[in-house]
C-alpha positions in Angstrom: 55.2 -27.1 -9.1 58.7 -27.2 -9.6 61.2 -29.2 -8.0 63.7 -26.3 -8.7 64.7 -23.0 -10.2 68.2 -21.1 -10.2 68.1 -17.2 -9.3 70.7 -15.8 -10.5 72.3 -12.4 -9.2 74.7 -9.7 -10.6 76.1 -6.9 -9.0 73.5 -4.3 -10.3 72.0 -2.1 -8.2 68.7 -3.5 -8.3 70.4 -6.2 -6.9 68.1 -5.3 -3.7 65.0 -6.3 -6.1 66.1 -10.2 -6.6 64.9 -11.0 -2.8 61.2 -10.1 -4.4 62.1 -11.9 -7.6 63.0 -15.1 -5.6 59.5 -14.3 -3.5 58.1 -15.0 -6.9 59.8 -18.5 -8.2 58.9 -19.8 -4.1 55.5 -19.9 -5.6 57.1 -21.8 -8.3 59.4 -24.7 -6.9 60.1 -26.3 -4.1 63.6 -24.4 -4.3 65.0 -22.1 -5.0 68.8 -21.7 -5.2 70.3 -18.4 -6.0 73.4 -18.1 -7.3 75.2 -13.9 -6.8 78.2 -13.4 -8.9 81.2 -11.9 -7.3 80.2 -8.8 -7.9 76.2 -8.9 -6.6 78.1 -9.3 -2.9 79.6 -6.1 -3.4 75.4 -5.1 -3.1 73.2 -7.5 -1.3 74.0 -9.6 1.7 73.5 -13.5 1.3 71.3 -12.9 4.1 69.2 -10.4 2.1 69.0 -13.5 -1.1 67.8 -16.3 1.6 65.0 -13.8 3.5 62.5 -16.4 1.4 62.0 -19.9 2.7 62.4 -21.8 -0.1 65.8 -19.8 -1.4 68.8 -21.0 -0.4 72.5 -19.0 -1.6 75.0 -21.1 -3.1 78.2 -19.4 -3.3 80.5 -21.9 -4.5 81.0 -25.4 -6.9 81.3 -28.0 -3.9 77.6 -26.8 -2.3 76.0 -30.0 -1.7 72.8 -28.6 -3.3 74.4 -28.3 -6.8 77.1 -32.0 -6.5 77.8 -33.5 -8.3 76.5 -31.1 -11.1 73.9 -28.7 -11.3 70.0 -30.4 -11.6 68.6 -29.5 -15.2 66.1 -26.6 -14.5 64.7 -23.4 -15.1 67.1 -20.7 -15.1 65.9 -16.7 -14.0 69.4 -14.7 -14.5 67.6 -11.4 -12.4 69.3 -8.5 -12.4 71.9 -9.5 -15.6 74.2 -6.4 -15.7 76.2 -5.4 -18.9 78.8 -8.0 -17.7 77.6 -10.4 -17.3 75.0 -10.5 -20.2 77.8 -10.5 -22.6 80.2 -12.6 -20.8 77.4 -15.3 -21.4 76.4 -14.2 -25.5 80.4 -15.0 -25.5 80.0 -18.2 -23.8 82.0 -17.4 -21.5 81.4 -19.1 -18.2 83.8 -17.2 -15.4 81.8 -17.7 -12.8 79.1 -20.1 -11.0 76.3 -18.4 -12.0 77.6 -17.9 -15.7 78.9 -21.2 -15.6 75.2 -23.2 -15.0 73.1 -20.3 -16.3 75.4 -21.4 -19.7 74.5 -25.5 -18.7 71.3 -24.6 -18.7 71.4 -23.3 -22.2 73.3 -26.3 -23.2 70.1 -28.0 -21.2 67.7 -26.8 -23.1 66.0 -25.2 -19.7 63.4 -22.5 -20.4 66.5 -19.3 -19.0 65.4 -16.1 -18.5 67.1 -12.6 -18.2 65.9 -9.7 -17.0 68.7 -6.7 -17.7 69.1 -4.1 -15.3 71.5 -1.9 -17.7 71.4 2.3 -17.6 70.9 4.1 -21.1 74.3 4.8 -21.9 75.1 0.7 -21.6 71.4 -0.2 -22.8 72.3 1.8 -26.2 75.4 -0.2 -26.6 75.9 -1.8 -29.6 76.9 -4.9 -27.2 74.4 -5.2 -25.5 72.0 -5.0 -28.5 74.1 -7.7 -29.9 73.7 -10.2 -26.8 70.4 -9.9 -26.5 69.8 -10.7 -30.1 72.6 -14.1 -29.6 70.7 -14.9 -25.8 67.6 -14.8 -28.2 68.2 -17.3 -31.0 69.5 -19.8 -28.3 65.8 -19.1 -27.2 66.1 -17.7 -24.6 63.7 -15.2 -23.1 65.3 -11.4 -22.4 63.4 -9.3 -20.5 64.5 -6.2 -21.3 65.0 -2.8 -19.1 62.4 -0.1 -18.8 62.2 4.0 -18.8 61.3 4.8 -15.0 62.4 8.3 -13.7 64.8 9.4 -16.1 67.1 6.1 -16.9 67.1 2.7 -17.7 66.1 0.7 -15.0 65.4 -3.5 -14.0 61.8 -4.7 -15.3 58.9 -5.0 -12.3 59.3 -8.3 -10.8 55.7 -9.3 -12.1 57.0 -8.9 -15.6 60.4 -11.4 -15.2 57.3 -13.8 -13.3 55.3 -13.5 -16.6 58.5 -14.0 -18.9 59.8 -17.4 -16.6 55.8 -19.1 -16.8 56.1 -17.6 -20.5 58.7 -19.7 -21.1 57.6 -23.0 -19.4 54.6 -22.7 -21.1 56.8 -22.8 -24.9 58.8 -26.2 -23.0 55.7 -28.2 -22.2 
């Protein structure tokens, strides 16, 4: 079992599913540090994100759980919006979730990004370029799936399987 896994949550309409992902991560790590982007707070409460006993919400660079700096550990970014996807691929770290994810890529930690966008955004050339860039860095990208007439976040099982694969490859 891992000591820590980070769960980054951006402000997609599928953010409510992050609690389910956190529960799956809790089976793999003693602590799940959940880091919402500023926009995530508009669609999901910190309470909902820490319903799993092992999950702890980190909303500040000054949180004791990440001081003096975040511990190197795997990252799952689910859901990851168009905005966060493109910022991450461009090296923009203007919020805590993006900054920690960027650091973990730099540390060579396993990183899984589960994209949650609609059809027009998934077709956008920037999304495809961002995915290609992240994959070239060794990031595992879980593409959105088609359901009910639009793209949406892949099932939690697929996201967790991607993490398991990333961890296996690192060994």
